[in-house]
N, C-alpha and C positions, 0 to 999 in steps of 0.2 A: 504494500500500500504506500503510495506516495503522499507524503505529508506536505501540507501547505504552510506549515509553521517552521521557521528556522529556529528550532529549540537550542541549537548550539549558540546562536547569537544572543538569545535571551539569557541562557545560562552563563555565558561569558560576562555579561554585564551584571548579573546577580553576583558573580564572583568579585567584580570590582567593588561593589557596595560592601560585601562581606569583608573584603580585605581592609577597607577603610574603617570598618567597625572597630578594628584594633586601636585606632587612634582615639576613639571615644573612651577606651578603657584606661587611657593615661590618667584621667582624673581620679578614678577610684584607686589606681595604683599609687598616685601621689599621696592620697589620703592614708593608704596603708603604711607608707613610709613615714608620714607625719605622726600617726598615732602608734607607731612601733608595732604594727600588725604584720603578719606574714605577707610577702609579696609574691610567693609562688603561684597563688591562685590566678592573679591577673597576668603575670608573665606567661604562664602556660596557656591561658585563654587567648592572649594576644597572639602567641605563636600559632595556635590552632586556627584563629581567624585568618591570619596571613596565609597559612598553608592551604586551607580550604579555598580561600578566595583566589589565590594564585593558581591553584589547580583548575578551578572552574574557568578562569580567564584563558587558559591554554586551549579551550575548546574552539575558540574563534579569534584569530588575530585581528580581524577587522569587522567587528559585528555591525550589521546594518539592520535598523529596527523599522518594521512596518507596524500597522495597527495590531495585527495578530501577535507579533512578537512583543509588543508593548503590554498587552493583557497578560501574557505569560510571564514576562519579566517582573511586572509589578506584583502579581500574585506570589511568585516564587520568592521574591525578595523578602516579603513579610514573613514567609515561612522560614527562609534561610536565616535571617537575622535573629528570629526567635530561637531557632535551634542553637546557633552559635552563642547567642546571648544567655542561654541556659547553662553553658559550660562553667562559668564561675560558681554557680550554686552547687553543681555536682563536685567540682574539684575542691571547693572549700569544705564540703562535707559537714556543714553546720545545720543542725535541726532537720525539720521535715522536708525542707526544700532541697535536700541533698539527693533525694530519690529522683531518678531520671524523669519519671512521669510528672512528679510535682514540680521539678525544675522547669520542665517544658511549659507546664501550666502557668507558673509564676512569670516566666519570661514572655510568653504570649500575652498574658494579662498586662504585663508592663508595656511592651511595645505597642499594643493596641489601645493602651490607656484605659483598660477596663477597670483595674483596681481590685478585682476579685483575688483573694489570696489563699494559699495553702500553707502559709507560715503559721505554725501553731503558736509559738511564743514570739511576738513582735517586740523587739527591743535589743539593746546592746549586751544584755546578759547572755544571750544565745547566739548572737550574730555580730560579726565585726562591723565597725563603722564603714569600712570600705565596701563590704558586700551590701550593706543597707543602702549606701549611696548609689551603688550600681543599680539596685532595684528602683530607686527613685529616678535615676538618670535615664533608664530605658523608657520611662513614660515621657520624659521631656523630649527625647529623640523621636519618639513615635508621634508626639502631639501634632506638630505641624506637618508631619509626614516624612518618612524615611526617604521616599523617592523624590519628594519636593526638595529635601535637603541635598540629595545626590545631584539633582538637576542644577541646584544653585552653586555647587562647589566643584563638580566634576565635569571638565570640558567634554569628556566622552559622551555625555548625555545631553549636551546642549542641542544636538540635532535629534529630533524626535522627542524633545522634552515636553512639548505640549500634549502629545499623545499619552505620554507616561503620566502626566499630572491629571489628565482627564480620566485615565484608567484608575488612578488612585482615588480620585474623588469624582466618581462618574455621575453623581446625582445632579443637582443644580450647579455644579461646576465651579472651578476657581476662576475668578474674573481676571482677565488679562490686563495688567496694570500698565505695562510698558511694551514697546514694540518687540522686545526680545524676551522670550519665555524664561531664560536663565535669570535675567534681571528681575522679572516678576517674582521668581522663586526667592531671589536674594532679598527683595523688598519685603516679602511676607515673613521671611526668617528674621530680618532686622526688627520688624515690628514685634515679633514673638520674643526675640531676645531682649528688646528694650523694655517691654512690659514685665517680663520675668525679673529683670534686674531691678526695676522699680519696686516690685513687690518684696523682693529680698531685702532691699534697703529699708523699706517701711516696716517690715516685720522686725528686723533687727533694731530699728530705731525704737520700737515699742519696748523691746527688751532693755535697751540702754536707758529709756525713760522710766523704767521700773513698772511698766504696765503689763509686761509679759515675762514673768520670771523664767519660764521654761523655754522661751523662744531664743535659744542660743544662735550663734552664727550658722552652725551646722544645721540646726532645725530650720532656720530661715531659708537657707539654700534648698534644703530638701522639700520644703513646702512651696517654695517658688517654682521648683521643677514640676511638682505634681499638681499644683493649682492650674497653671497656665496650659498644662497638657490635658486638663479635665481628666486626670488620672486617678487621684485619690489615695495613692500609696503614701501613708504617713509612717514615719519611723516610730510614732507613739502608738502603743497598743490600743488606747482608747480614742484614736483618731484626734479630731480637733476638740473633742470634749476635754482632752488633757490640758488645754490652754485656756487663757483668760477670755472673758467676754470681749475685751478690746481686740484680741486676735481674731475671734470669730466674726466680729463686725467688719474688720479690715479685709478678711478673705472674701467676703460676699461680693464686693464690686469686682474683684479680680476673677472670680468664677463667672460672673456675668460677662466680663470682658472676654474671657476665654470662649464663651459661647456665642460671641459676636463675630460677624463676618470681618476677617482681618483686613479686607480691602478697604473698609470704612476707616480704619486707623491710618492706613496709607494715605487716603484722601485728606483726612484731618491733619496729618503731619505736613501735607503739601498745601496748607492754607485753605482747606475747605471743611471746616468743622461742622458746617450746616448739614453735611450729608447724613449725620445721625438723625436729625429731625425729619429730613426729607425721605429717608429710606423706609419703604412700606414694611419690609420684613423686620427691620429693627424695632419699629413702633409696635408691631404685632408681638414680637418677642418680649418686649418690656411689659406689654399689656398682659400677656399670658403669665409672666412671672408675678405681676402684681395681683392678678385675680386668684391664682393658686395660693399665694402667700397670705392674702387677706382672708380667704376662706379657712385656711389651716390655722391662722392666728386666732380667729374667732373660736374655732373648735377647741383649741388648746386653752384659751383664756377662760372660756365658760366652763371648762372641765367636762364638757360633753363627750370627750373622747376617752375618759378614764373608765375602764371596766372595773378597776378597783381604786378607790380614792387614795389608798396608801402608795400607789405607784404613779400618782399624777402630781408631780411637783410644780406644775405650771399653772394650774387653775387659779385665777385671780392675780397672777403675776404678769402684769402688762408687758414689761420690757423683756422678760424671759420668753413669754409666749410669742411676741413679735420676732425676737431674735432667732429662736429655734425654728419658727415657721419660715422666715425669710431664708435662713441658712439652708434648711433641708430642701426647700423647693428649688433654690438656686443650684444646690448640689445635684439633685436628681434630674432636673430639667436639662441642665448642661451636661449631664452624665459624668460629673466629677466623682461623685461617690464618697465624699467626706461625710462624717457624722459629727454633729455637735452634741448629740446625746443618743442614747439607745432608743430609737423609735419603735423597737419591738415592744416597749412598755406602754406605748400609746394604744388607744382603743381602735376598734375597727374603722370608724368613719375617717379618722386621720390617716390610717394606713391605706385606705382606698384612694384618698386624694394623692398620696405619694405613689401608689401603684400606677395610677393613670400617668403620673409625671414621668415614669420610666419610659414611656413611649413617645414623649414629645421631642426631645433632642435639641441640640443647638442650631445655630444659623448655618446656612451654606457658607463654605469658606472659613468655618471655625474649626476648633479642635474637638467639638462635641460630636457624639455619636447618635444612635437611635434613628428615628424616621426623619427628623429635622423639621424645624419650624416652618420653613418655606413651603414644604409639601402640604402641611396642614392648612396653610394660608390659601394655597391654590385650590385645595379640595373645598374649603369653605366658600371661596369665591365662585367656583364652578357649580356648587350646589345652589347658591343664590341665583346664579344665571339660569339653572334648570327650573327653579320656581318661577322666575320671571317669564321665561319662554313658554312655560306651561299655561300661564295666564294670557300671554301675547304670542301665540304660535307663529305669527308672521314676522316677529322681531329677529334681527340678526345682532347678537350681542357677544362679542368675544370676551374671554377672561383677560382682564388687564392687571398687570403687576408693575408698580413703579412707573405708571404712565405709558406703558407699552403693552401691546396686545401679545398674548402668548400664542405660540403655534399650537394648534389642536393636538398635534402629535406629542408635544411636550406635556400637555394636560393628561392625555391618555397614558403616557409613560409614567407619570406620577401616580395615577390610579393603579397602574399595573404593579409598580414597585411596592406601594402600600399594601395591596392585596397579597402580593408574594411574601412580604415581610410577615404578615399575620398568619399566612398558611404555614410558613416555616416555623413561626413561633409555636403554633398549636401542635404541629407534628413533632417538633423538638421537645416540647413539654411532655408528650406521650413517651418519647424515647427515654428522657431522663427519668420519668416516673417508673416505667417498666424495668429499666436497667437497675434502678435502685431496689425495686421489689425483687428482682432476680437474686440479689445477694441478701435478701431479708432485711433491708433497710426500711425503717418506718418513716416514710416520707408523705406528708399531707399534700393535697393538690396545690394549695397556695404556695407552699415552699417550692414545689416543682416549677410552678408558673413563674414565680419571682426569680428563681435561680436561672431559668431559661431567658427571661426578659433581661436580667442583669448582665448575662454574658453575651447574648446576641446584640443587645443595645450598647455594649461596652460601658455599662454603668458601674458594676462592681457589687455593691451590697444589695441584698434583697430583703426578704422578711423571714421570720421564723428561724429555721436552721441556718440560713445564710444571711442573717441579720447583720447590722452594721458592726457589732462587736464580736461576730462569729467568723467562721472561715469555711472553706469548701473541702476540708480534709476528710469529713465522713464519707464523701462519695467514693464509689469504687473507681479503680484506675480507668476502666473503660468509659465511665461517665465523664471523668476529667478530660480524657482525650477527646471525647465528643464535644465537650465545652471549649476545648482548644480550637476545634473546628468552627464552633459558633462564633467565638471571638474573632477568628480570622476572617470569616465571611462577613461578619458584622462590621468590621473596620473597613473592609473594601466595598461595603454597601451591596453585598450579595452577588450582583450581576457578573462582575469580572471573574468570580470563581465558578459560577454556574455556566458561564460561557465556555470555560475550559472543559466542562463535563459533557458538552454536546459533540456528537460525532462530526457534525458539519464544520465545526471549528478546525478540526484536525485534517479532514480529508480534502483531497484535491478534486 
């Protein structure tokens, strides 16, 4: 059978990205030296990354990318960096993440910015500071996109870069900001880096001002990495609950920023700050956050969510109710996955609000996952159009977004993606539930649904067994590997991976 896909060219470029992953390990290696921890873990991992990357590069001396090769390259890159990124966990041999399956789960969760963990004891008592920083750093690298970063810094990918960026974010797409796609990738990464640095400085300033005793420089960098990536890996076992109210309030706007289309920041930095007010998607995004937060704050303040009064510390507490409501809504809508308290202790109405939030997602061109806010906006507008044309069947009324009419194929594509997303969610929930039952695991339906939604949507924490203060360790290895698959296709927004599974993609 003749293949229409030049897999050697794709694999060769995957090798280039994997080889350069060794450079990213220099930072945790430097921390290992600074804290007097062993350096063998990262030296060995760097050697493996270079060796595997160099070996793949030899498959094609002059790779030429077409659209098909771009799909394959992007999909394989996320898989390859997750496999190589798991080697520090295995080599270090520290705690539950030393097991190869758990290491792969943790690595995929990191690069896809999911934030679901199989680390039983989170903290420096069981894990070195260098390994913990690698865990946080994988999220930051994956946040804006491994391939976007590669297009920005590797000249080999400047040709075909637009195809690669479209394949990595195939939904409502990355807006082309400059004539050259590599310059657009660099602009996005500069904005990402700049906002991350600002958050680190402000978090550490709170510590210096005495308002955040636990927010050391290490913690500031770690949380800067994982906030802007909408990742949620915190080096603290109790997530953001371990820090002061000032820290929790400060992190909220940065989670909101991470869920915003980064193209807006680029325009704002170029003298057009009014774009935030003019952008339809951004206004809808802020509105959704406000409505969800307001509803949850009322439920928490009135105490209506408490199934047992003894576990409802928020009833009648205005500032706490508002803070935790705003924080958790921002965390789950943007798919960051931080927790300011254990919302497993909240009653059913509040948990239902948060469960719905798992499916919302950030803006197009943001680091957030799930379905994404712009798709919901287009669906609502098209439903409104259908109601109007039902009353006025002679009317011709296109769906408009940001002052321009959307192509009907784009509207149908959004409906198809959303339907496909929910089909995969329900099928995957059944797989998780049945596989857990196979090994005698007592898993209730809500736990299975939230675990599936949290991994497919790259959110991280769910409810019950996989609540914000729990982990995914109890699942059998087969379920964890299935969740690795869910995180992978969720980060790539499903279609690029499914395309690879169709015979028509491969056959000539």
